[in-house]
N, C-alpha and C positions, 0 to 999 in steps of 0.2 A: 281465517278471513276469506270469504268468497269474493267480495267486492268492496271497494272503498269509495265513498262519496264524500266530496269536500265542498262545503258551502257556508251560507249564512242563515241562521235560524230567524224566522219571523213567527209571530202569532198573528194570523189573519182574522180580521173581523169583516165578514162579507154581508152586505145588507141590500135587499131588494126594495127599492123605493122609486116612486114615479117622479119625484122632484127633490131638488136639493134646497133646503131652507137657507135663507140669507138674512143677515142682520139679526133681529130678535125673533125671527120666525121659528116655529117648531113643526115637525112632521113625524109621523109614525111609519116605520118601515113595514112592508107587507110580510117579510120573512128575513131571517138572518142565520148565519152560521159562524161558529168560532172554531178555528182549526190551526194546525201547523202550517207554516208557509216558508217560502224561500225556494229558489229554483232547484238546486241539487238536493235540498232537504226533501222537498215534495217528491222528487224523482226517486229518492231512496225509499220513501214510504210506499210508492207505487211498486217498486221492485219487491218490497217485503210482502205486499198484499198478493203478489203473484207467486209467492212461495219461496223467495230467496231470503237470506238473512244477512243483509248488508251491514257493514260498519260505516259510521257516519262521523266525520271530523267536522265540527261546526261550532259556531259561537254559542256560548252558554253563560247566562248570568245567574247569580245566586239570589234570585228573587222569586216571587210567587209564580210569575209567568214562566220562568226557567224550570221550576219544579213541575208546573203543569205540562210543559213540553216533555220532560223526562217521563212523566206518566204516560203520555201519548206514545212515546217511543217504545216503552216497555210493553205496551199492548201489542205492538207489531214486531216484537223481538229484535228491535234495532239496537245494536251496540253503539252507544254514543261516546265519542272521545271529545269532551268539551274543551274549547279554548276560551278562557275566561274573559268576559267583558263586564262592565259595571251594571248595565241595564239591558233588559231584553228589548228586542226590536219588534215594532208593530207595523202592520199594514192594514189600512182601511180601504175596502174594495167595494165599488158600486157598479155592478153589472147592469147593462141596459142595451137593448137592441143589438145584441151580438158583440158589443164592445164592453170595456170596463175601465172606469177611472180609478186610479190608485193614489193614495197618499201614504207615504212611508215615514216612519221615524226609526232611524237606524243608529246603533252603536257598534261600530267596527273598529274601535280602539282596543285592540287585543292587549291584555295585560301581561301575557306570557308568550314565549315562543311556541310554535306549534309542536306537538308531541311527535316523537320518533316511534313509529308503529312497526310491528312485525308483519311483513307482507307474505309470509309463508302461506301458500295455498290460494293467494289472491289471483283471480282470473280477469278482473276488470276494474278500471278506475274511471270515475265520472266526475267532471269538474264543471263549475259554472263561472269561474273567473274570480270569485271571492277568495279571500285569503291567498293573495297572489304569490306570497313566498312559499306557502305550503303547496299550492297548486303546481308551481314550477318544480319544486323539489321532488314531489312524488311522481310527476309526469316523466321526469328524467329517469328516475329509478325504474319505473314500470316499463318504459320503452327499452331500457337496457336488459330487463328480465323477460321481455316478450309478453308482458301483460297488456291486454287491450286497454287503450286510453281513449276516452270519449270526452268531448267538450260541447256544452250548451253555450253557444256564442250569442248571447242575447244582446250584447252591446260592446262597444270598443273600450278596452282597458289598457293601462300603460304597458302591460306585458303580453298583450294578445299576440303580437307578431312573433315574439320569442316562444311563447307557449305552444303555438300551433306547430312548431317544428317537432314537437314530441307527441302530437295527437294523431291517432289512427282514424277515428271517426269524428268528424266535425260537422255538427248540424247547427246552423246559425239562423238568426232571425233577419227579417227584412230591415230592421232598425240598424243592424251592423252594416248592411249594404249602403244604406243612406249615409251613415257616419263616415264611410270610406269612399263615398261617391262612386260606387260600383253598381252595375246591373247585377241581377241574379246570375247571369251567365258569366259576367266578369268575376264575381265572387267565387264561383266554382273553379275558374282558372287560377285564381289566387290561392285557393285551398290546395289545388293540385301542386302548385308551385312550392307550397310549404311542406309538401310530402304527405299530406293527409290521404290515406288509402281510400276512404269513403268520405264524401262531402255532400252537404245538402243545404238548401235555403228554404225555410218554411214560409209559406205565403198565405196563411189563413184559409179562407174558403177555397182558394185555388189549389190547395194541397202543397206539395213539396217538389221543387226541382232539384235533382240530385244526380250524382254519378256513382256507378257501381264499382266492383272490384276490377273491372276491365277499363275503367275510365269512361264508359259510355254514359252520356247524359240522357236522362229520361225524366218524365213527370209521373209522380204518384198523386193522382187526384184525391181530394178530400172526399170522405163519405158524405152522401147527401142527407144529412140530418135535417128534417123539416124545421123551418124557422120557428115554428110554434113550440118546438121541443128544446130549443137552445135556451138554457137558463143562465149559465155562468161559464164564460170562456176562460176566465182566469184559472191558471194552473194547467190548462190543456196541453201546453207545450212541455211543461215539466213532467206530466204523466207520459207524454210521448217519449221523452228521453228515458224515463225510468222503465217503461215497458220494453223498449228495444234492448236496453241493457239486460233486463230479466230474460228476454227471449234468447239473447246471445248466451247467457249463462246456462239456460236450460237446454238449448239446442245449438251448440257451438259450430256444428257442421252445416247448419242451414245457411241459405244465401241472405245477403243483407236486404234484398227485396222482401223476403219472408219476414225478417225481423221488423222492417218498417211497416209492413202490412199489419202486423200485430200492434205496433205502436199507433198506427192510424186508427185502429179499432178502439184502442184505449182512450185516445183523445175524443173520439166520437161518443164514448160512454161518459167521459168527464163533463162535457159541455151540457149534458142533460141533468146535471145535479148541482145544487148550491153548495159551494165550499169545497175545499180540497179533499177532506176525509170522505165525505159522502160520494165524491166522484171517483174514488180509487176503484179501478176495475179488478174483478177476480178473473181467473182463467175462464170460468163459465161465462162471465160478462163478455170477454173477448170473443169467444166462439158465437155467442148469441148475436152480437153486433155484426160480426162478419157474415153470419147466415142471413140476418135481416136485410143487409144491403148488398148481398151477393148479386153481381150482374147489373147493379143500378149505376 
């Protein structure tokens, strides 16, 4: 095992439409995509596209959507450790004007305890807060063993405060700041107080405010993708996380600024494509985006 990702599986249905029908109205979407979804799940696929072979502990139903998901994972050489649920979870995503509306149907009533996995050879753990019992258990073990622990803090959960005590790299969303009544600067102070070695707050078009290994706060601006080329921002944050984990695995001696610059390029690639799978960057895509926007 090179890296372990823990999350919740969704099947994402993304549709480009100019208007949402109401009542008995009907409309036809201009385009659509069907893909895997879920924060840590999409991050794992992103890491796999970049040459890693992650293990994924995630919800899994014995239905046709669950079998479709396993087919997707097999194509990317992802080792799936399924935690059984009755039904697969769905997301319906409507991107428009750089934003996206999402309706989710989720089954997170796990029918069995999480599996005990062999972490021999594991170099990184990435969590998104789902499966809180498994997340806390593996975060503790990985911290004890010196394995890098990473958290996608998309929102406040009942174990967020406790979990952060075992996290090395915490990159959170503005939504978490709002839920905790903190400014971005206040959030960075909070993450430092919890012992996170690297911390950041993603702020969409403004990029990311973060602190490095020395505790120095700085801003990593977003790459200036022209508005006309932004198709679907959904999943961009997940690709960001998966890309920096892949960069760490490939180049453990590089600085976190270098890892985040790779992740920024991965996100810039993603927003130009509809759906998660189409937006996964290759190493060549990362270099192309970095070259295109160099100095801008």
